[in-house]
N, C-alpha and C positions, 0 to 999 in steps of 0.2 A: 504493500500500500504506500502511496505517496503521502507526504505530510499534508495535513489539512489545517487551515487557519479558521478558527471558530471564535465568534464574539458572543458574549453574554451581556444582557442589558439590564438597566434599572431605570424606571421612570415613574413619575407620579401620575397614575391613571385617574380618570374622572368616572364616577359611577354612571353607568348607562349612557355614556357619551361616546358612542362608537366612532363618530366622525373625528373627534379630537384624538382619541386613543390611536386610531389608525394613522393620523397625521404624525403623531409622535413616533410610531413604529416606522413610518417612512423616513423621518428625519434621522433617527438613530441607525436605521439600516443603511442609509446613504453615507453616514459617517463611518460605519463599519466597513463598507465597501472601499471607502477612500483610504482606510488603513490596511487594506489587503485581505479582509475577511471574506471567506466564501460562504459562510453560514452565520446567521445571527439568531439567538434564542431569547424570547421574552417570557415574562412571568405568567403564572396561572391566571386565566381570565383577563389577560392584558387587553383584550379588545373590548370587553364589556364592563370591567370592574368586577369586584368580587364580594367584599364584605357586606355591601348594601343588600345583597340577595338573601341574607338570613331572615329578613322580615317579609319577603314577598309571598303572596298566595300563589297557588299553582297557576292561576290564570295570569297573574302579573309576571311570573317567571317565564311563562310561555311567550309573553309579549317581548321579553328581552332575548329569548333564545332564537336560534336560526337553524334552518336546514343546512346540512353540510354534505357536499360542497356548493350547493346551488344558492345558498343565501348571499345577500349583498356583501357581508363582511369578508367572507372567504374569497369571493370574486375580486373584491378590492385588494385583498392581501396578495392574490396571485398577480394582479396588475402591478402592485408595488414591487414584487419580486422580479417581474419581467423588466420593469423600467430601471430598477437599480442593478439588476443582474446579480442577485444574491438569493440564497435559500433562506427562508424565514420560518421560524417556529413560533406560534402564538396560540393563545387560548380564549375560549368563549363558552357560553352555554349553548347546548345543542338541543333542538327539538326534531324528533323523527316524524315520519308521515303518520304513524299511529298515535302520536301525541306524547310519547315517552320523552323525558327530559334527562339529559346527561351533562356532566362536566367534561368538556372535550378539549383536546389540544391537537393542533394540526401542524404538519410540515408541508410547505409548498415551495415550488419554484415557478419560474415564469411560464411554464407549460401547463401547470395545474397542480392538483393536490398529490403529494407523494405518499402521505400516511395520515391516519387519524387514530387517536387514542382516547379512550374513555376512562376517567378516573375510577379506580377500583374501590376506593374508600371515601366517597363524597359525604360531607356532613354539613355544609353551609346551609342547606335547605332540605327539609324532609321530603320534598317532592322529587328529588333527584334519584335516578336509578343508578345503582353501581354498575360499572363496566365488568366484563367477565372474561377478558382475554388480554394477553400481552401482544405488543406489536413490534415488528422488526422491519427495517428498511435500510437501504444502502444510500450513503452519501459519499461520493468521490472514492468509492472502493471500501469504505468503512461500514461495518454493520452497526446500526444504531437502534436504540430503543428509547422509550419514554416511560417515566413514572412520575405522577403528579403529587407533589407535596406529601400528604400523609402516607401515600403508597410507599414512600422511601423509608418511613419509620417502621414499617413491617419488613424486617430484614430478609424474610424469605423471598419477597418480591425482587429485591436487588440480586440476591444469589441466583434466583431462577433465571432472570434474563441474562445474567452473566454466563451461567452454565449453558444457556441456549445460544451463546455466541456473541453477545453484544460487546462491542469494543468501546462504544460511547453511550452513556445514558444521559439523556436530557432530563433534568430535574426541575421543572418549573414549580415555583412556590408562591404563596402569600403567607408569610410566617414571621415569627418572632414578635416581641413586644406585646404579648398578650398574657393574661393570667394563666397560671399553671401551678400544680402542687410542688414543682421543683423550686429549690431555694433561689431567691433573687428574681423570680419571674414577675412580670406585671406590665401594665401599659406604660408608655412614655408620654409625658404631658404634651398634648397637642399644641399648647400655647408656645412651646419652644420653637416649633416649626414656623410659626408665623413671622418670626424675626430670626431666621437661622444664621444670619451673618453675626449678629450680636451674641447669639446663643451657641455658636459653633462648637466651642470647647465642651460645653455641657451636653449638647446633643451627641457629639462624638463619643463621649464617655458613656452615655446611656446606650447608644447604638452598639458599641463594642463590648459592653459589660454583660452581666449575667442575664439581662432581659433580652439580649440580642446575640451578637456574634460569639460570645463565650459559650453560650448554649449550643450554637451551631457547630462549633469546633469540637464539641464532645462526641459528635456522631458522624457528621458529614465526611471528614477525612477517612474514617473507618470504613464507610461504605465503598469508597474508591479503593482503599488499600486492601481490604479483605478479599475483594473480588477482582482486583487487577484491571480496573476499568477507568476510563476518563469520565469524570462527572462534571456536567455543565449545569451549574446551579444558577437559577434566575429568580429574582425577588423584587417587588416594587419598593420604591422609596417615597416618603411623604404620606399624605393622607389617603387612605383607602376607606371611604365612608367616614366614620368617626374614629378610626384607629390609625395611629401613626406607625408606619413601617420603616425599617432601617436599611433596606437595600442589601449591600454586601454581596451582590452577584459576583460569582467567581467560577473559574475553571480549575479543577483539581486533576492531577495526573494519577496513574495507577500506584504511585508510592504514597498517595494521600497528601502530596505537597501542593500548595496553591501556586498555580502558574501565572494567574492574572486575576485581579479583583477590582471591582468598583469601590472607591473609597471617598468619593466626593459627596457632598450634601446636596445632591441634585441629580438630574437626568445624566446618565453616563453609560459608557460601554467599557468592557475589558476584553482584550483579544489575546489568544494564545495559539501557538502552533503545536499541533499534536503529531507525534511521531510513533511509528509502529514498534520500535525497539522496546519501549517501556512496557508494552503489554505482556511481554514474556520475561523481562528482567525483574519486575516487581514481585514481592513475596507472595501476593495473592495468587499468582499463576501457579506457583509450586504448591500452595495450600490446597487449591482446588484439585490438583492431581493426586494429592495424598489422602483425599477423603475416603472414608470407609462407610458408605451409606447403609451397609447391612447392620451397623450398630444403632443407627438412629433414624433410618428412613421411615420406619413405621411410626415412630414417635412424632416426627414432623408432619406426617400425613394423616395422623389420627383425627377423626372428626371432632369438632368442638363447636360450641355456640359462640359466634363472633360477638364481641361487645366493644362499644366505643364510647368513651366518656367525652361528651361535648358540652358540659355544663358552662364553660367559659363563654359560649356563644350568646348567652342571655345577659351577660354582664355589660355594663356601660362604662 
């Protein structure tokens, strides 16, 4: 495989303002192309906005959702990819012909849609249907997969797509800076964002501390390292509905090292060049070969009742 140059982005989306969000996608994709990127990845629900959907009725969510790929937003995304000459990954709410609603993420180029993934563990709105399959697609000779936000916290998902041959996992999120039982978690005061120049030092400390990046660093590098994959993490920055998000979009290599990261207090991109050699040099490559599934295969595959704690969604 030839090296591939991938950008990950962070930007402040607007709730249910697809025109604005697609314009931001266009601007950042153009910037990424100017820096040599062949691919750019955006966050979960980057086209529609995310957190505002927690209060929507099924009818209201259906009004936000679109058919894929025939809806206006995906067609516009394809036009942007063609005009900029770059592969784009972005997310939105999907409605199917039978009225089912999904959290979706797509990969497109100027010729059309390359792949579509539906989040396996959606919880922002009770009317969303969970996806039921992994997806794989090729970009410039690299085998890629997608796992959205909470899907990556279920470690079996990351291991599964790795074992099925993924070299790159795109990991779009809307995460961090929300309440949680873990020590130090919680919201970041939205008032700080209103004058982020004057509050830059305080914001950076909040964004990089236990409410944000410190928590991310407890698990994200491990997903890449244990599975010997490149992880492309994308996350919004700024206000998403009434919650402040901290960005920190980054690309990690199979050693779990950060290759590039957005660190500004605003819309930004980070670009990294991925090379094939790290896929087999990293420890995770050896660990996967050393597995003895006869010891634990039945344990991992044993039926159980899935349970998800989403109490924080009701907090203000």
